[in-house]
C-alpha positions in Angstrom: 32.1 -51.8 68.5 35.0 -53.7 70.1 36.3 -53.0 73.6 38.4 -49.9 73.9 42.2 -50.7 73.9 44.3 -48.8 76.5 48.0 -48.3 75.6 50.8 -45.8 76.2 51.2 -44.7 72.6 49.2 -45.0 69.4 51.3 -44.6 66.3 49.5 -43.7 63.1 51.4 -45.2 60.3 53.6 -48.3 60.1 56.2 -47.1 57.6 59.9 -47.2 58.5 59.8 -44.1 60.8 56.7 -45.5 62.6 58.5 -48.8 63.1 61.7 -47.2 64.4 59.6 -45.1 66.8 58.5 -48.4 68.4 62.2 -49.2 69.1 62.9 -45.8 70.7 59.7 -45.9 72.7 60.3 -49.5 73.7 63.7 -48.6 75.2 61.8 -46.4 77.5 59.2 -49.1 78.4 56.4 -47.5 76.5 53.9 -49.9 74.8 52.7 -49.1 71.3 49.8 -49.9 69.0 50.2 -49.1 65.3 47.4 -48.3 62.9 47.9 -48.4 59.1 45.5 -48.2 56.2 47.6 -50.8 54.3 47.4 -54.5 55.0 51.1 -54.9 56.0 53.9 -52.8 57.6 56.3 -50.8 55.5 54.3 -47.8 54.1 55.6 -46.6 50.8 58.7 -48.8 51.0 56.7 -52.0 51.0 53.7 -50.9 49.0 55.2 -48.8 46.2 58.8 -49.8 45.7 59.7 -52.9 47.7 62.7 -53.8 45.5 64.0 -50.3 45.1 67.5 -49.9 46.5 68.1 -47.2 49.2 71.6 -45.7 49.5 71.4 -43.3 52.5 70.7 -45.6 55.4 73.7 -45.5 57.8 76.0 -48.6 57.6 74.2 -49.9 54.5 75.8 -48.8 51.3 72.7 -50.2 49.7 69.6 -51.9 51.1 66.3 -52.9 49.4 63.2 -51.1 50.7 61.5 -54.3 51.8 64.8 -55.5 53.3 64.9 -52.3 55.4 61.3 -53.0 56.6 62.2 -56.6 57.5 65.2 -55.4 59.5 63.2 -52.8 61.4 60.6 -55.4 62.2 63.3 -57.7 63.5 64.7 -54.8 65.6 61.4 -54.0 67.3 60.4 -57.6 68.0 61.5 -57.6 71.6 58.9 -54.8 72.4 55.9 -56.7 71.1 54.0 -54.0 69.3 50.5 -54.6 68.2 49.5 -53.8 64.6 46.0 -52.9 63.3 46.1 -53.1 59.5 43.5 -52.1 56.9 42.2 -49.3 59.1 42.2 -45.5 58.8 42.0 -43.2 61.8 38.9 -41.1 61.6 38.6 -39.8 65.1 41.1 -38.1 67.4 39.7 -36.5 70.5 41.3 -35.1 73.7 39.7 -36.5 76.8 39.1 -34.8 80.2 42.0 -36.6 81.8 44.4 -35.5 79.1 44.5 -38.8 77.2 43.4 -39.2 73.6 40.5 -41.2 72.2 41.5 -42.6 68.8 38.9 -44.3 66.6 39.2 -46.0 63.2 36.8 -46.7 60.4 36.7 -50.3 61.4 35.2 -49.4 64.8 38.4 -50.0 66.8 39.0 -47.5 69.6 42.1 -46.7 71.6 42.8 -44.7 74.8 46.4 -43.4 74.8 48.4 -40.7 76.6 50.4 -40.0 73.5 49.6 -40.1 69.8 52.4 -40.2 67.2 51.5 -39.4 63.6 54.0 -41.1 61.3 51.8 -41.2 58.2 54.4 -40.3 55.5 52.7 -38.1 53.0 49.3 -39.0 54.4 47.1 -42.0 54.0 47.1 -44.2 51.0 43.8 -43.9 49.1 42.8 -46.3 46.3 42.4 -44.8 42.9 38.8 -45.0 41.8 38.3 -46.3 38.3 36.3 -44.0 36.0 33.1 -46.2 36.0 29.8 -44.4 36.1 27.9 -44.9 39.4 30.6 -46.9 41.1 30.4 -44.7 44.3 27.0 -46.1 45.3 28.4 -49.7 45.3 31.5 -48.9 47.3 31.5 -50.6 50.7 28.7 -53.1 49.8 29.7 -54.6 46.5 32.9 -52.7 45.4 36.0 -53.0 47.6 39.5 -51.7 47.2 41.0 -53.9 49.9 40.2 -57.1 51.8 39.7 -56.9 55.5 38.0 -60.2 56.0 38.3 -62.9 53.4 35.2 -64.5 54.6 33.1 -61.6 53.3 34.1 -62.9 49.8 33.2 -66.5 50.4 30.8 -68.0 47.8 30.7 -64.7 45.9 31.1 -64.1 42.2 34.1 -61.8 42.2 35.5 -59.6 39.4 39.1 -58.4 40.1 40.4 -55.6 37.9 44.1 -55.0 37.5 47.4 -56.5 36.4 49.8 -55.8 39.4 50.7 -57.8 42.4 47.6 -56.8 44.5 45.2 -58.0 41.7 47.1 -61.3 41.2 47.6 -62.0 44.9 43.9 -61.6 45.7 42.9 -63.5 42.6 44.9 -66.5 43.9 43.9 -66.1 47.5 40.1 -65.7 46.9 39.8 -68.3 44.1 39.6 -71.3 46.5 36.7 -69.8 48.6 34.7 -67.8 45.9 32.0 -69.2 43.8 33.8 -67.8 40.7 36.6 -65.3 40.1 37.2 -63.4 37.0 40.4 -61.3 36.5 40.1 -58.4 34.1 43.1 -56.6 32.6 43.5 -54.2 29.7 46.2 -56.3 28.1 47.5 -59.9 28.2 50.7 -58.8 30.0 50.8 -58.6 33.8 53.1 -56.5 36.0 53.0 -58.9 39.0 55.5 -61.4 40.2 56.2 -64.0 37.5 55.3 -66.9 39.8 51.9 -65.3 40.5 51.3 -64.8 36.8 52.2 -68.5 36.2 49.8 -69.7 38.9 47.0 -67.5 37.5 47.4 -68.8 34.0 47.5 -72.4 35.2 44.1 -71.9 36.9 42.7 -70.3 33.8 43.9 -73.3 31.7 42.3 -75.7 34.2 39.0 -73.9 34.0 39.1 -72.8 37.6 39.5 -69.1 36.9 38.3 -66.7 34.2 40.4 -64.1 32.5 39.1 -61.3 30.3 41.3 -58.9 28.4 39.5 -55.6 28.3 38.2 -52.7 30.5 35.3 -52.3 32.8 32.6 -50.3 30.9 29.8 -50.3 33.5 28.1 -51.9 36.5 24.8 -53.7 36.7 22.7 -53.9 39.9 20.3 -52.0 42.1 22.7 -49.2 43.0 23.9 -51.0 46.1 24.1 -54.7 45.3 26.1 -55.7 42.2 24.7 -58.3 39.8 27.1 -57.9 36.9 30.1 -56.1 35.4 30.0 -54.9 31.8 33.4 -55.4 30.1 34.5 -54.0 26.8 36.9 -56.5 25.3 39.9 -55.5 23.2 38.2 -56.8 20.1 35.3 -54.3 20.6 32.7 -56.8 22.0 31.0 -55.9 25.3 30.1 -58.8 27.6 28.5 -58.9 31.0 30.2 -61.0 33.7 27.9 -62.1 36.6 29.3 -60.5 39.7 28.3 -59.8 43.3 31.7 -58.3 44.2 34.2 -56.2 42.3 37.7 -55.3 43.4 39.5 -52.7 41.3 43.3 -52.4 41.9 44.3 -49.3 40.0 47.0 -48.2 42.3 47.2 -45.8 45.2 47.4 -42.0 45.8 48.5 -40.1 48.8 46.1 -37.8 50.6 46.2 -36.1 54.0 42.8 -37.5 54.7 41.1 -37.1 58.1 44.3 -35.7 59.6 43.4 -32.3 58.0 40.4 -32.1 60.3 42.1 -32.7 63.7 42.8 -29.1 64.5 46.6 -29.3 64.0 48.6 -26.4 62.5 49.3 -27.2 58.9 51.9 -25.7 56.6 51.3 -26.6 52.9 49.4 -29.7 53.9 52.1 -30.8 56.4 51.9 -30.8 60.2 54.0 -28.1 61.8 56.1 -29.2 64.7 58.8 -27.9 67.0 62.4 -29.1 66.6 62.9 -30.0 70.3 60.3 -32.7 70.6 58.6 -32.8 67.2 55.3 -32.0 69.0 52.4 -30.4 67.3 50.4 -27.4 68.6 48.4 -30.0 70.5 50.4 -31.2 73.5 50.7 -35.0 73.5 50.4 -35.3 69.7 53.6 -35.7 67.8 54.4 -35.9 64.1 57.5 -37.5 62.7 58.8 -38.4 59.2 57.6 -37.0 55.9 54.2 -35.8 57.4 55.8 -33.0 59.5 57.3 -29.6 58.7 59.8 -27.4 60.4 62.4 -24.9 59.1 65.1 -26.9 57.4 63.1 -30.1 57.1 64.6 -32.8 54.9 62.3 -35.6 53.7 64.7 -38.4 54.5 64.1 -41.7 56.3 67.3 -40.8 58.3 65.7 -37.5 59.5 62.6 -39.4 60.6 64.7 -41.8 62.7 66.3 -38.8 64.5 62.9 -37.2 65.1 61.6 -40.5 66.5 64.4 -40.6 69.1 63.7 -37.1 70.4 60.0 -37.6 70.3 60.3 -40.7 72.5 62.1 -38.8 75.2 59.3 -36.3 75.4 56.6 -39.0 75.2 58.1 -40.7 78.2 57.7 -37.5 80.3 54.0 -37.4 79.4 53.3 -41.1 80.1 55.4 -41.2 83.3 55.8 -37.6 84.5 57.1 -38.5 87.9 59.8 -40.9 86.6 63.2 -39.4 86.1 64.7 -40.3 82.7 68.3 -41.4 82.8 69.8 -41.4 79.3 71.5 -44.6 78.5 73.5 -46.1 75.6 72.5 -49.5 74.2 76.2 -50.4 73.9 76.9 -50.0 77.6 73.5 -50.3 79.4 72.9 -53.9 80.7 69.2 -53.0 81.4 68.7 -51.9 77.8 70.5 -55.0 76.5 68.3 -57.1 78.6 65.2 -55.5 77.0 66.7 -56.2 73.6 67.4 -59.8 74.5 71.1 -59.5 73.7 72.6 -59.6 77.2 
């Protein structure tokens, strides 16, 4: 267990709305830590459709999803937020002093006066492949993400999938693994052409194995993997020696542990007021697609508006004795100094 981190605000979710919340909170001198189950910022924009054009962001007739995330990261850089990727919040408890204890599945703990849930439609959960007995190997031999590359050093790794995640980790882990085998159901890959080219070059050089087929079963003691049975497209079944398997079959959205935090829910969304976007638990706010109120529109634009009003209310909780003077970034020299544009 690492030392508990103390901060003003913990933001759960590092999608576009969570990122813009950092900006609005930063203007009010509130420090933020962000937690996301993914391995990078951007939420659905970065993970599911990075090249998709978005047409309803003010001042941008069209902007790519990943470009929007890049711009938001640039905008919040002056406020120095801290990101904690590859972690899911499992614990959210009110403390005697009114602050919140936030804990993740990686053992990271935070103490914060304000918690902002900006988790989109919920947490991304990996799709489990239909392989008998796979559950017993999860967390010891079967992994759906990489938190520490060193855990895969000198291992025999089977990576299953044909998209960017499968290809990226094939290329990243190949130099440190004893052996890597990539398995895909067909000899066509959906990933970036450059990654496909690199992968095929390693196969041609004998530094990487590729099998066209599907996983048919696992071999091992129920915890530690020793091999992966693969049914090839020609009907032959082979066993590839393996101590680690990483299936990349895509992601699905689930509310996850949020459902157990005692917050009022409406059709699996978190009910909030429209003054502060606060939940039924004072100090816990929900912004973006995760929230519900009468007239709610699931637009990034709406989430930005919600973040601005939430920040004003959060400031009153963190610094209750400090009077808030509303200022415009266009005319306030103090705000411009914070942004580094003075």
